[in-house]
TIGU-897095 format. One record per atom (N, C-alpha, C): residue in three letters; x, y, z. Coordinates in steps of 0.05 Angstrom, whole numbers, plus 5000, padded with zeros to 4 digits. Layout:
<sites>
ALAXYZ
...
</sites>
This chain:
<sites>
UNK908077302251
UNK910777402249
UNK912077332274
UNK914377232272
UNK915877162299
UNK918677302296
UNK919577372321
UNK922377482321
UNK924377282335
UNK926877322328
UNK928577122340
UNK928477122370
UNK928776912385
UNK928476892412
UNK925676842422
UNK923776882407
UNK920876862415
UNK920076572408
UNK918476442424
UNK917276192418
UNK914276222418
UNK913176062400
UNK910076082401
UNK909075892423
UNK907375992440
UNK906275812463
UNK904775572449
UNK905375352462
UNK904075102453
UNK901075082459
UNK899475022440
UNK896474962443
UNK896474692450
UNK894874632473
UNK894774352482
UNK892174242475
UNK892073972475
UNK889773802468
UNK889273582489
UNK886673562494
UNK885773312512
UNK885073102494
UNK886172842495
UNK885372642479
UNK884572392497
UNK882472272491
UNK881672052506
UNK880671842483
UNK881871622486
UNK881071402464
UNK880671142479
UNK878371022470
UNK877870752483
UNK876470592463
UNK876670312465
UNK875370132449
UNK872770032463
UNK870570022450
UNK867869962461
UNK866769742444
UNK865269562455
UNK864169322443
UNK861469372429
UNK861469612415
UNK859069692400
UNK859769772373
UNK857869772353
UNK858569872327
UNK858470152326
UNK859670292304
UNK859870572303
UNK856970702299
UNK855070542286
UNK852470652284
UNK851170712309
UNK851570532328
UNK850070552356
UNK851670782370
UNK854170832370
UNK855471042383
UNK854571302369
UNK854271302343
UNK853571562327
UNK850871652338
UNK848971482344
UNK846471552355
UNK846871722381
UNK848671612397
UNK849071742425
UNK850572032421
UNK851972052402
UNK853472302394
UNK851672492380
UNK849572432369
UNK847972612350
UNK845172652356
UNK844072492374
UNK841072522382
UNK840872672409
UNK839572912408
UNK839573102432
UNK838672962458
UNK836572792457
UNK835972642482
UNK837972452495
UNK839672342475
UNK841672152483
UNK844172322493
UNK844672542478
UNK846872712486
UNK846472822515
UNK843972882521
UNK843372982548
UNK843872772568
UNK843572492562
UNK844172292582
UNK847172282590
UNK848772342570
UNK851672292577
UNK853472562580
UNK852472772566
UNK853973042565
UNK852373252579
UNK850673402566
UNK848973612574
UNK846673632559
UNK844673802569
UNK842273862551
UNK843274022527
UNK841573972504
UNK842674092478
UNK840474122459
UNK840874322442
UNK838974332417
UNK840674272392
UNK842374062395
UNK844373982373
UNK842873862350
UNK843673932325
UNK842773812300
UNK845473752285
UNK845573492275
UNK848073412260
UNK848273542230
UNK848373812232
UNK848473922205
UNK850774142207
UNK852674122187
UNK854874292187
UNK853874582187
UNK855174742204
UNK854475042206
UNK852175092226
UNK850874892235
UNK848874912255
UNK850175022283
UNK848775242293
UNK849875332321
UNK847775192340
UNK849075102363
UNK847574992385
UNK848975052411
UNK847575002432
UNK848675032459
UNK848574762475
UNK850474742493
UNK850374532514
UNK849974692540
UNK848074582556
UNK847574692582
UNK847474512605
UNK848374612626
UNK848374442651
UNK848174622676
UNK846574522695
UNK846274672721
UNK847574482745
UNK850174472745
UNK851274282765
UNK850674322795
UNK850274602801
UNK849674672827
UNK847674892828
UNK846374932849
UNK844375172849
UNK845975422842
UNK844675582827
UNK845775862820
UNK848175852802
UNK848775592791
UNK851075572773
UNK850075482747
UNK850275612724
UNK849275562701
UNK851575552681
UNK852075312669
UNK854275252648
UNK852975272621
UNK853775462603
UNK852775462576
UNK855375442555
UNK855275252541
UNK857475232521
UNK856375292493
UNK857275502478
UNK856575582452
UNK857875412434
UNK856575292414
UNK857975092396
UNK856875152367
UNK858475042347
UNK857775042321
UNK858874782308
UNK857074642294
UNK857974402280
UNK859674462259
UNK861974342257
UNK864174382238
UNK864374152217
UNK864073912227
UNK864273682208
UNK862373462216
UNK861073352197
UNK859173142201
UNK859872902179
UNK860772682187
UNK861272472169
UNK860072212185
UNK857572182179
UNK855971972193
UNK857371742201
UNK857371642225
UNK858771412234
UNK861671402234
UNK862771632229
UNK865671652227
UNK866871912243
UNK866072152236
UNK867172392247
UNK865172612254
UNK865472722280
UNK863772922287
UNK865573132300
UNK865473372293
UNK867073602305
UNK865273842307
UNK865773992330
UNK864474252336
UNK866174422350
UNK865574682345
UNK866774892361
UNK865674882390
UNK867374952408
UNK866574932437
UNK867675182451
UNK865775372455
UNK866575622466
UNK865475672493
UNK866875702513
UNK865675732543
UNK867975842560
UNK867376032575
UNK868876132594
UNK871876232585
UNK871776352561
UNK874176442548
UNK875776252535
UNK874775992533
UNK876075792518
UNK874875742492
UNK876375782470
UNK875375722443
UNK876975492433
UNK875475272431
UNK876675012425
UNK875074872404
UNK875974622397
UNK874574462378
UNK874474172391
UNK871974062392
UNK871873792400
UNK871373612377
UNK872673402373
UNK872473212350
UNK872172932361
UNK870172792351
UNK869772502358
UNK870472352333
UNK872172152333
UNK872471982310
UNK871971702319
UNK870471552301
UNK869671282305
UNK871071102285
UNK872470892295
UNK873970722277
UNK873170432283
UNK871570302264
UNK870770032270
UNK873169832273
UNK872669662291
UNK874769462299
UNK873269172298
UNK874668942297
UNK873568702299
UNK871868662323
UNK872368812345
UNK870968772371
UNK868968962376
UNK868669172359
UNK866969402362
UNK867869652349
UNK868569842364
UNK869470112354
UNK871470252373
UNK873370382361
UNK875170552376
UNK873770842375
UNK873170942399
UNK872271222399
UNK874571412408
UNK875171622393
UNK877271792400
UNK876072062403
UNK876172212425
UNK875472472431
UNK877772632433
UNK877872862418
UNK879873052421
UNK878673322426
UNK879573482444
UNK878873732448
UNK881473912446
UNK881774072426
UNK884274242423
UNK883674522423
UNK885674682433
UNK885274952436
UNK886175092462
UNK887074922479
UNK887575032506
UNK890475162505
UNK890375452510
UNK892575612512
UNK894175552538
UNK896775622537
UNK898375602562
UNK897275722587
UNK895875942584
UNK894476052606
UNK891775942616
UNK891175732605
UNK888475592610
UNK888975332623
UNK890775322641
UNK891575082657
UNK889274962671
UNK887575132684
UNK885275062698
UNK883274892678
UNK882775032658
UNK880674932637
UNK881874662624
UNK884574652620
UNK885674402610
UNK885574192629
UNK886174222655
UNK886074002674
UNK883073942680
UNK881374142679
UNK878474082681
UNK877373902659
UNK878073982635
UNK877273812613
UNK878373522614
UNK880873492622
UNK882073232623
UNK880273052644
UNK879473182668
UNK878073022685
UNK874972972675
UNK873973212664
UNK871073172655
UNK870772992632
UNK872272992613
UNK872072822589
UNK872272532597
UNK874072452617
UNK874072182626
UNK871272072636
UNK870072252650
UNK867372202662
UNK865372182640
UNK865272402623
UNK863572392600
UNK863872142581
UNK866172052578
UNK866471812559
UNK865471562573
UNK865771542597
UNK864371332613
UNK861571342612
UNK860371572615
UNK857571612613
UNK856571552585
UNK858171632564
UNK857671592536
UNK857271272531
UNK859271112541
UNK859570832538
UNK856970722553
UNK856270802574
UNK853870712590
UNK851370762574
UNK851071012561
UNK848871072546
UNK848570882522
UNK850970852509
UNK851070682484
UNK849970392492
UNK851070312515
UNK850570032522
UNK847569982528
UNK846170182536
UNK843270192541
UNK841470182519
UNK842570252493
UNK840970272470
UNK840169992458
UNK838069972445
UNK837269712433
UNK838869672407
</sites>
């Protein structure tokens, strides 16, 4: 319900898109196999099954433990993967979309759900996902 004069705060999204010289199948492996996810993102017990709950874990500094609670929302092999991403009061959704091109694949990552009062999380995600995507590309490049 909204009243005149009120505006709904805008929910923001971080989007990173890049074309890589690898087929979607190869990228899909890096997005869905736990030992490969660990190489570019964080340690995980991920399984590509809709409704599956999993965590992402990282220990970037001594005595700092990052745990992201997730749930798989969509699995379309070699095309779309999305999951809920809940950590530090941020309830968001991460979606990877793979689109084949003549040169390889366009990888699109979207994380949506940043409220206006989550400026720090939004800016942090913008910086972190750029690094994660470079690491993902490096992981994919190392696969046979």
